[in-house]
Each structure stands twice: as C-alpha cells, then as structure tokens.
C-alpha positions in Angstrom: 201.1 233.0 208.6 198.9 232.8 211.7 198.1 236.6 211.3 196.9 236.0 207.7 194.6 233.2 208.8 193.1 235.4 211.5 192.7 238.2 209.0 191.0 236.0 206.5 188.6 234.6 209.1 187.7 238.1 210.2 187.0 239.2 206.6 184.9 236.1 206.0 182.8 236.8 209.2 182.3 240.5 208.3 181.0 239.6 204.8 178.8 236.7 206.0 177.1 238.6 208.9 174.7 240.7 206.8 173.5 237.6 205.0 172.8 235.8 208.4 170.9 238.8 209.8 167.8 238.6 207.5 164.7 240.3 208.6 161.3 238.7 208.7 159.0 239.5 205.7 156.1 241.9 205.8 152.8 240.0 205.7 149.3 241.4 205.0 146.6 241.1 207.6 143.7 242.6 209.5 143.7 243.3 213.2 140.7 241.7 214.8 141.5 242.3 218.5 144.0 244.0 220.7 144.6 243.1 224.4 147.0 245.8 225.7 147.0 244.5 229.3 148.2 241.0 228.1 150.5 242.5 225.4 148.7 240.5 222.6 147.2 241.2 219.2 145.0 239.0 217.1 145.5 239.2 213.3 143.7 237.5 210.4 146.8 237.1 208.2 148.1 235.8 205.0 150.8 233.1 204.8 153.8 233.8 207.0 156.7 232.2 205.1 159.4 232.5 207.7 157.2 230.6 210.2 155.8 228.2 207.6 152.3 229.2 208.7 149.3 229.2 206.3 146.7 232.0 206.3 144.7 232.0 209.5 143.6 234.1 212.5 146.2 234.0 215.2 147.0 235.6 218.5 150.6 237.0 218.7 152.6 238.6 221.5 153.9 242.1 220.8 157.6 242.5 221.1 157.0 246.1 222.3 153.8 247.4 223.9 154.0 250.5 221.8 153.2 248.4 218.7 149.7 247.8 220.1 149.1 251.6 220.2 149.9 252.0 216.5 146.9 250.1 215.3 143.3 249.3 216.3 140.8 246.5 215.6 139.6 246.6 212.0 142.9 248.1 210.6 144.5 246.5 207.6 148.2 246.1 208.4 151.5 244.8 207.2 153.5 243.1 209.9 156.5 240.9 210.7 156.4 238.0 213.1 159.0 235.7 214.5 159.3 233.0 217.0 160.9 234.6 220.1 161.7 232.3 223.0 159.1 229.8 221.6 156.3 232.5 221.4 154.9 233.8 218.1 155.7 237.5 218.3 154.9 240.6 216.2 158.2 242.5 215.8 156.9 245.2 213.5 153.5 246.5 212.4 152.3 249.3 210.2 149.0 250.3 208.7 148.6 249.0 205.1 148.5 251.7 202.4 
C-alpha cells in the first residue's frame, strides 16, 4: 500500500512539473541603450504580462552578458523578462523579424 502511494505521488509530480515550468512570454520592444560594463539594457517595450508591467521604457539587467552583444541601440527586438532576485532581468532577446 505504501509503495502505491509513493508511486502515485511520483507520477503526479512528473505530470505537474512541465506545467509549473512556464517560460516568460516574448514581448516586442526597441533597444534604446546598452551598457555592457554594467550588464544593463534599456528597452522601450510593450506590456509585459508576467510582470504586470504596462508599456514603458525600462532598464533591465541581462541574465548573461552575451545577450547584450546580440543587439544594438535602435534594434527592434522580442525579449523575455523576469524578476530574478528582485531585479528585472532580460533572460532572452532576439532581433524582431
């Protein structure tokens, strides 16, 4: 009986895990400034639903310095942002097509 309970719990966790690991949505924006030395990027962006943030121009930290080399000021982009340790952070960025 105990084995079945453990097995059922393991099955439940394995099915629920993908639903819990949702990725942040891609948001449209335009890069206005990049500060590589500070690891920051300024983006004039549309609404960011997962952060409940209206459209505005905002400074974000980059989760990886390589993200800052993929774009330049003036580029139209699609990006994902999340709150990481209390800091608004770009976790993905790509040039808009």
